[in-house]
N, C-alpha and C positions, 0 to 999 in steps of 0.2 A: 467563422473559424477558417483559417487557411488550410487548404488541402494540398498535400504533395501530389505532383503529377504521377500517374500510374507508372511511367517509365522509371522515375526516380525510386519508387518503392521496389520495383522489380530489381533494379540495380543494387539497392541496399541489401535485399534478401540474398541475392546471388553472391555479393561480396562477403556477407557473413557466412554463407554456406561454404565458400571456397576457403575462407580463413579458418573455419573449424576443421575442414577436412584435411588441409595441408599439414597441420600439427607439426611445426618445425622442431619441437622437442620430443617427437615420438620415439626416437632411438634412445634418448636418455631416460624417458619414462619407462620404456620397455626394459631397459637394463636395471633400473631401480626395482621394478616389479619382480623380475627374475631373481635378483639378489635377495630381495625380501623373502620370497617363497623358499629359497634354499636355506636361508637363516631360520625361518619359521619351522622348517622340517626338522631342524636339529635343536629347536627351542632356544634360540639365541636372543636373549633379552636386549642386548645392545642394538641389534638390527631392528627390533620392534621400536625401540626408543627413537631411532633415526627416522623410521618410516612414518610413524604416526605424529600428527601435530598435537600440541597440548590441548587444543579445543576440539579434539576428535569427538564425533558422534558415530558410533558403530552399531548397526542393527544386525545381530547374528541370525543365522538361518533358523535357529530354534526359537526366534521371537524375542530374544533378550537384547535390550539396548544397553550398551556399555560405553565407558569413557577410556581414555588412554591409561589413566591410573588403574582402572579395572583390568585392562589387558596386561599391563606390566606386572601387576600383583599376581595374576594367574600364572604367567610365565615364570616369574621368579620363585613362586611357591611350589611349582611342580616338582615332585620328587625325581631324582635322577633315574633314568630308565634302567631296569634290571636286565641282566643278560638274557637274551631270547625273548624279551617283551615285544609286543607288536610295534612296528615302526611304520610311520606314515610319511610319505614323500609327496610334497605339493608341487604341482607344475601348472603352467598357464597355457591354454589353447584358445584359438579364435580371438586374439587380442584386437580390440578396436579402440582407437584414441581420437578424441575430438578436443582441440585446443582453442581457447578463447583468451589470447594474451597470456596473462599470468595465472590462468585457471585452465585446468584440463580434466576431462572425463575419461577414465580408463575402464573399459568393460571387457570382461573375458570369461572364459569357462575354466573354473578351478577344477583340476583333476587331483583327487586325493587317493593315492594308491597305498594300501596298507598290507603289510606282510605279517601274518600271524602264524608263526611257526611253519612257514612254507605255504600256507593257504592265503592267496592274495584276493583282495576285494578292492573295488574301485567305486568311488563316489564322485559324482559330478555336481558342481554348484555354479550358478550364475552369479558372478560378483561384479560390482561396479563401484568405483571410487572417485571422489572429487579431490583433485590435487590443486594446491595453491602454491605459487612460487613466492617465497619471502626471503629477502636478503640473499637472493641467488640460489636458494635451496628449495626443491620440491618436497612437500609433505602432504599427507592425506588428512583432510578435515572431515570427510564424511565417507562412510563405507556401508554397503548393503550386500548381504549374502542370501541367496535363495537356493535351496536344494532342488535339483532337477529330479522329477519323479521317474522311477524305473517302470518299465512295463511289467505286467504280472509275470510273463514268461521269464524275463530277466531275473526277477526276484526269486522265482521258484528254482531257477538254475543255480543261483548263488546259494540259496538255502540248502539245496541238495548237496553242494560241495562241502558246506560247513557240517552238515549232519554226517556225511561220509567220514570227514576228518575226525569228528567227535567220536563216532563209533569205533574207528581204528584206534583212537587214543584210549577208549575203554578197554579194548582187547589187549593192547600192548601199552600200558600206561606211560605217558610222556608228560611229566609235570609242567614243563614249559608250554607245550602245546595246549594242554588242558586249561592252563591259566589264561592263554590268549583267546580261547574259544568260549569260556564261561565267565559271565558277569560276576563281579565280587559279591553282589547281593543275591546270587542264585540260591534257590531252595528246591530240594527234591522232596515232594510229599509222597509218602509211601503208605499203603493200607495196612502193612504188617509191622511197621517200625516207626520210630520218631522221624520227623523231618530232618533232612541232611543238607547242610550248607556246602558251599564250594570247598572250603578248606578241608573239612572232614571227608568229603567225597574223594578229593584228590589224595588225601592221606590214606584212606582205605584202599583205593585202587593201587597206589604205588607200593603199599605194604602187603598186597595180596589178600587182604581181608575181604575184598569185594572183587569177584571175577565174573566175566561174561563168557558164555560158550562160543559165541560167534559175534563178529563186529557189525554185520549188516542185518537189517530187518528184511523179512520176506517181502513185504510191501510197505511203502509209506505213502501217506496222503498229506500233501502240503497245501495249506490255505493261506492266502495273503490278505492282510487287512492294513493297507497303507505301509507303514514302517514296522509292522508286527507280523510275524509268521507263526502259524500253529501247525505242528507236525504230529501226525498220529501214526503209530506203528507198533511193532513188537520187538522185544529184546528177550534173550535167554540168559538168565543168571544161573551160574553154577552153584550147586549145593555140595555140602561135605559128603553127602550120601544120596543115592538115587538120581533120578533124571533131573536135568536142569529145570528151573522154574521159569515158566513163560510169563512175561510181564507185558500187559497192554499199557502203552504209555501215551501221554500227550505232552509234547515239548513246545515251549513258547520261546521264541527268539525275537529280539528287537534289533533293528538296523540302526547302528550308531555310525558316527563319521568313520571310525576305524573298522567297520564291518559288522556282520551279524553276530550277536552274542546270545548264548543260551541264558535265559533269566529265570525260567521255572520249568520243573519237570514233575508231572504227576503220573504215578503208575499204580496199577492194580494187578494182582496175581491171578493166573489162570492155571488149571490143573494140567493142561497138555500143551504141547507145541502147536502153534497155529499152522493151519494147512494153507 
């Protein structure tokens, strides 16, 4: 078998490295990426159609593999956003591009900033895509997204902000804010009444049927388990007569792309205000 001289191998490797790093179409690919993220932020189906190739393979951060048809169906079937609903803006940081002729790899950090009634949360994901140039047009044939883990301190800080906003909304009910902070499948399990879902909870709060004496707990304990948080503390619920009722509660939140959401609340009554 003929063997290439070592100097030839080194030259070929160096040439390939330089070719990949120069990325002559980097400016165009960066523009396409930023235009796509702006369109994705507003749910623009047309821009999704232009960005993804028909033979796309997309592995989502949640572990689901989808096609272009799946992506377009999800975008087109999404209901129009309601006034005051959480809005997520997508931007790209740390963009790295390697080009190999009519193929390019674009890697970046996706920053998803969600505004839920004035409470902002930020998720960071590492994304990378394989672009192929066909008939003079770049499109994505493969995409991979991986959520970057938060530190425990970052998660505790974010959860504390959400709990504070939720407590304030319990004191002075704000339907829009409550909807943005509470998951649609939320259930409140109470030891003295039937379980309460999100819709009935918000209805009772806004109608004044359910009132709390103060928005903040005396102390809360936050425990983080990956993308799930458990908050333990106290609430004081007003009564029609007599002293407020002290409720020992355990609140469960799940971190979604658009921020932490309350998914379950369990409470039990106590005779006196906690000290």
